[in-house]
C-alpha positions as CSV (number, residue, x, y, z in Angstrom):
1,M,7.7,5.8,5.9
2,A,5.3,3.4,5.6
3,R,3.7,2.5,2.2
4,V,0.5,4.3,0.8
5,P,-1.7,3.9,-2.3
6,M,-0.2,5.5,-5.5
7,A,-2.0,6.7,-8.8
8,P,-1.2,4.0,-11.5
9,A,0.8,7.1,-13.1
10,D,3.3,7.2,-9.8
11,T,3.5,3.6,-9.9
12,E,4.5,2.6,-13.7
13,E,7.1,6.2,-12.6
14,L,8.1,4.5,-10.2
15,H,9.1,1.2,-11.2
16,K,10.8,3.1,-14.5
17,L,13.2,5.7,-12.5
18,Y,14.3,2.4,-10.4
19,R,14.7,0.4,-13.7
20,T,16.8,3.7,-14.4
21,L,19.0,4.4,-11.4
22,M,19.4,0.8,-11.1
23,K,21.1,0.5,-15.1
24,R,23.1,3.3,-13.8
25,L,24.3,2.1,-10.6
26,H,24.1,-1.2,-10.2
27,P,27.8,-2.6,-9.1
28,D,27.8,-5.6,-10.9
29,V,27.3,-3.8,-13.8
30,H,29.8,-1.2,-12.8
31,V,32.4,-3.3,-11.4
32,G,34.9,-0.8,-9.4
33,E,34.0,1.9,-10.5
34,D,33.8,5.4,-8.3
35,E,32.5,4.8,-4.3
36,K,29.3,7.3,-4.8
37,R,27.9,4.9,-7.3
38,A,27.8,2.3,-4.6
39,E,26.6,5.4,-2.4
40,Y,23.4,6.6,-4.8
41,F,22.7,2.3,-5.8
42,A,21.9,2.7,-1.6
43,L,19.7,5.4,-1.8
44,A,18.0,3.7,-4.8
45,Q,17.4,0.8,-3.1
46,K,15.8,1.9,0.0
47,A,13.4,4.6,-2.0
48,Y,12.2,2.1,-3.9
49,Q,11.4,-0.2,-0.8
50,D,9.9,2.6,0.7
51,G,7.9,3.8,-2.4
52,D,9.3,7.5,-2.0
53,I,9.3,9.0,-6.2
54,V,10.3,11.7,-4.5
55,V,13.8,10.1,-3.6
56,L,14.0,8.2,-6.8
57,R,13.9,11.3,-8.8
58,S,16.0,13.2,-7.1
59,L,18.6,10.7,-7.8
60,E,17.8,10.0,-11.5
61,A,18.3,13.6,-11.3
62,A,22.1,13.4,-9.8
63,T,23.0,10.5,-11.1
64,R,22.4,11.4,-14.9
65,H,26.1,12.4,-15.7
66,F,27.5,9.0,-15.0
67,D,25.7,8.5,-18.6
68,P,23.5,5.6,-18.6
69,K,22.9,3.5,-21.4
70,D,19.3,3.5,-21.3
71,D,18.1,0.1,-23.8
72,L,18.5,-2.5,-22.2
73,A,18.1,-4.5,-25.2
74,E,21.4,-2.6,-26.2
75,E,23.3,-4.2,-23.7
76,E,23.8,-8.2,-23.9
77,D,26.2,-8.4,-21.5
78,T,25.5,-11.4,-18.5
79,N,25.3,-8.0,-15.7
80,A,22.9,-6.4,-17.7
81,L,20.4,-9.6,-17.8
82,A,21.7,-9.6,-13.9
83,T,20.6,-6.3,-13.2
84,E,17.2,-7.3,-15.1
85,L,16.3,-10.4,-12.7
86,E,17.3,-8.3,-9.7
87,L,14.9,-5.7,-10.6
88,Q,12.0,-8.6,-11.1
89,Q,12.6,-10.0,-7.8
90,V,12.1,-6.6,-5.8
91,E,9.5,-5.4,-7.7
92,R,7.8,-8.6,-7.0
93,S,8.4,-9.3,-3.6
94,A,7.5,-5.4,-3.1
95,M,4.5,-7.0,-4.7
96,R,4.4,-10.0,-2.5
97,K,4.5,-7.8,0.6
98,Q,1.3,-5.5,-0.5
99,L,-0.3,-8.8,-1.4
100,N,0.3,-9.7,2.6
101,E,-1.8,-5.9,3.3
102,L,-4.1,-6.5,1.7
103,E,-4.9,-10.0,2.3
104,N,-4.7,-9.0,6.6
105,C,-6.4,-5.4,6.3
106,E,-9.7,-4.5,7.8
107,D,-12.1,-5.2,5.1
108,M,-10.8,-8.5,4.0
109,Q,-11.0,-10.1,7.2
110,L,-14.5,-9.1,6.9
111,G,-15.1,-10.4,4.2
112,K,-13.8,-14.0,5.4
113,L,-16.1,-13.3,8.3
114,L,-18.7,-12.8,6.2
115,Q,-18.1,-16.4,4.3
116,D,-19.0,-18.1,8.2
117,P,-22.7,-18.3,8.4
118,E,-22.1,-19.1,12.2
119,W,-21.0,-15.7,13.1
120,V,-23.3,-14.2,10.6
121,S,-26.0,-16.2,12.2
122,S,-24.6,-14.4,15.5
123,R,-23.6,-11.3,14.7
124,T,-27.3,-10.7,13.0
125,A,-29.0,-12.0,16.4
126,E,-26.2,-9.4,18.1
127,L,-27.7,-7.0,15.7
128,R,-31.0,-7.4,16.3
129,E,-30.7,-6.9,20.6
130,A,-29.7,-4.6,19.9
131,I,-32.4,-3.0,17.4
132,E,-35.3,-4.4,20.2
133,E,-33.2,-2.7,22.7
134,W,-33.3,0.8,20.8
135,E,-37.0,-0.3,20.2
136,R,-38.1,-0.5,23.9
137,T,-36.3,2.3,25.2
138,Q,-37.9,4.4,22.3
139,R,-41.4,3.0,23.3
140,E,-40.8,3.9,27.2
141,F,-39.9,7.6,25.4
142,D,-42.6,7.9,23.9
143,L,-44.8,7.6,27.1
144,R,-43.2,9.2,29.4
145,V,-43.3,12.4,26.5
146,A,-46.9,11.4,26.3
147,K,-47.5,11.3,29.8
148,L,-45.7,15.0,30.5
149,R,-48.3,15.9,27.5
150,E,-50.7,15.2,28.8
151,A,-50.2,16.8,32.4
152,I,-49.5,20.1,30.7
153,D,-52.6,19.7,29.4
154,G,-54.7,19.0,31.9
155,D,-53.3,21.9,33.4
């Protein structure tokens, strides 16, 4: 699934759902618990990477029965902190990917070109030539129209 720009509220919800699911499902926090958690964990990671908020919403609803601890501040064990660190690393990786995509988009490339005086000069010359050609064609067209009108009026 290709990532598409999201509204800030959707992005915030995506991150919140992902954190909730990681606390609820992470194998380091729930060592030796049922295999279904591991399946849900993998699905949540994939959905987060794809920016699929619908799947994350569904997973959150489907896993409520696991009864998670909702407040990380109440958890003082190392595993919970490791989970939060992993979440931050995943988010950082996703942000780096988005930044890379933005830096390589057409608009950014054009912005870089516009900072190159040689490219701007070359492109300006090309456009001037195209305008001059269009103006020559327009003058020829106007002359032909005038001649046709004279021919019609002369008859």
